[in-house]
N, C-alpha and C positions, 0 to 999 in steps of 0.2 A: 516234418518227420512223422512217420506213421505211429499210431498209438501202440501197435504191437512191438515197435522198436523201443518206444519209451518205457513200456512196462516189461523190461527184460529180467534176466536172472538176478542182476544186482539190485534192481528196484524192488523185486519181490522179496529178496533177502532182508532188505532194510525197511520194508514197509511197516511191519508190525512193531508197535511200541507198547508192550503189555503194561497196563496200569496207568499209562500217561497219555497226554495228547488226546487224539480221537479214540484211543482205547481206554481212556479213563472211565471208571464206573459211573461217574456223574454224567458222562456223555452217552455211554452205551445203554445203561439201564432204562432211561426214559425212551430212547429210540426203540429198543426191543419191546418194551411194554406197550408203547403206542401202536406199533405195527402188529403185535399180537392181537390187540383189541380190534384193529381195522380188518384183520383177516377173518374175524367172525366165525372162528371154528373151522375154516376151510384151509386150502393149500395156498402157499405163497411162492411167488417166483421173483427172484432178485436179478435185475439186469446189472451187469458188471459186478459180479459177486466178489471179485478180487480174492483175497485170502480168507474171506469168511468173517470179517470183523463184525458184521451185523447178523449174518446168517447163522453163525454158530450159537450165539445167545438166544436168537429167535427160535431155533430148533430145540434148544434146551427148555424153552417154555411150552413145548408140545406142538408147535406149528410145523407141519411138513413143509420143508423148503427145498426148492430146486433153483439152480442158478444158470445163467448164461454169462460166459466170460471169454473175452478175446485172447487174453494172454495165457500161454501155456505155463510159464514160470509162476504166475500167480495161482493157477490151479494146483500146481505142484506144492506150493506153500500151504494151500488149503488142505491138501491131502495129508499133511503132517499132523493135522488136528482131527479130521473126521474122514471116514471112508466114503466111497461112492454110494453105498447103500444108504448111509445116513443123510447125505446131502448130494444128490446127483447133479452133475454140471454138464451142460452142453457147451462145447467150445465154438465160439463164433461171435459175430457182430450183433450187438443188442438191437440194432435197427432192423435186422432182417432174420436173424437166427430164430428157430422155433424149438420149443421144449414140448415134450409129450404131455397131453392131458389139458385140463381146464382148471383155472385158478380163481379164487375170490379176491386175491391181492397180487398186484405186481408193484414192485417198489424199486426206486432208483435214488441212491443217497449220495451225500457229500459232493454235490456239484457235478456229478459224472455225466449228466446229459450234455453239459457244455463241452465235453471231450469230442462230441460229434461236431465236425468243423463246418457244416453247412446247415442252412435252415431246412433244406429238403431232407437231410438225414435226421434232423431233430423231429420233424413232422413224421417221418417214417417210424421213428422210435415210438411215438404215441400210437400210431396205427398198429404197430407190432404188439404193444401192450394190450390194445383193445382186442386183437385176435386171440389172445391167450385167456381173456377174462370171461367168466360166466356173466349173464345179465345181472346188473346190479353190482358188479365187481368194481374194485377201486384201483386206481393208479396213483401212487404217492411219489412225489418228487421233493427232494431237499436241494435247495439251490441258493447261491449267494446273489445279493443285489449288487450290480455294478456300482462302483464308488466314483462315478464320473463327477459328482458334485465336488469332490475333493481336488479335482484337477484345475489349477489356475491356467490361464492362457500360456501356451508354450511349454507346458509340462506334460509328460506322457506317462508318468508312473506314480503309484501310491504305495506306501509301506502299510501293509495290512496287519502285520504282526511282528513283534520283536521280543526277544528274551535273551538271557545270557547264552551265547553260543549259537544263536539262530536269528536270521532276519528273513521275513517273507515279504515280497513286493510283487505288484502286478504292473505290467506295462500294457498300455492300451493303444489300439489302432481304431479310433472312433469312426473312421470312414468305412471300414469293413466289418465293424462290430466284433472285433477280436481282441483277445487279451492273452498274455503269456504270464503265467505264475512262475516266479523265480524263488527258489529256496536255497539260502546260503547257510551252510553249517560250518562252524569253526571248530577245528580239531584241537586237542590239547597241545599238539606240537606246533601250533601256530599256522598251520595250513588251513585252507578252506575248500569245501566241496560245494559245487553249484549244481542244482538240479532244476529242471524247468518242465512245464507242461503247457501246451497251447490250448486255448478254449475259444469257442464262439459264445459270447455272453448273451443272455436272454433276459429281457425285462419281464416282470410278472404279467403284464397285459398281453405281450406277445405269446407267452407260454399259455395263457388262457385261450388265445385264438388257435394255437396248435391243438389244444385239447378239443375245441369245438370241431375242428376239421376231422378229428378221429372219432367223433360221436360222444365225447365226454362232456359232463357238466362239472363246474367247480362246486365241490361240497363244502370245503373249508380251507382257510389259509391262516397259519399262525407263524409267529416269529421263530419258534423252536419246537422241539419235540414235547416240551412240557405243556404246550398250549398257550404260551404267552401271546398277547395281542400283537398283531402285525401292524406296524405304523410306518410313517414316512422315514423314520430314523432306523428302522430295522436293517441289519446288515445281511440277513438271510431269511428264508422262509421255508416252511413245510406246507406244500399244497397238496390237497387230496381231491382227486377227480373221480367221478363215478359214472358208470354206464347206466343208461335207463334200464329199469327192470323189465 
């Protein structure tokens, strides 16, 4: 299924969860604070800006933000929060679409680079980020670490989150380096709604090689936006790549 079909009007309508989940202040505030510091007083470009979960609080911190987004319904949802003058958005594929101007920061959050389904597209995304950056500019990626160590022989799925009314699990195709995230939400009437998204997962070492192919160097890697140490047990990472000055 194409990404533009997955992120349709229904998905855009239910994407925002104000004050909870990935919209919780303890999640968003460290993210926006770190990105504002990495922008260094310059302009920021968000690949796959979505409904503006990160872009809006980053703009509120005084950082001029532009976005690239494939989904028209997601852009429409963003427009209920801010206008085009406040956060301009180019509709298109983040691997190839271009935004006007030059930036000190390009960022891509919440595992979204894995929405690109081939290695070639993911490398193209790095190169597109490099094209938009001034010398010394940074490309920041937030990405999960594949949980293959949890897969015993013959099992192809892991439960990565559960809470009352919700289960999240990933199914893996290790031969083709792909995963599908399944989100099951239970309604009060006893019914369940199932949503899914396909990914091509990337190991940190492979991500670093993609960066090198685009001319970047790894500047830092942490387990989260607060700067926690990245270890063998970390479930995700925030990696900062930088172009030479």
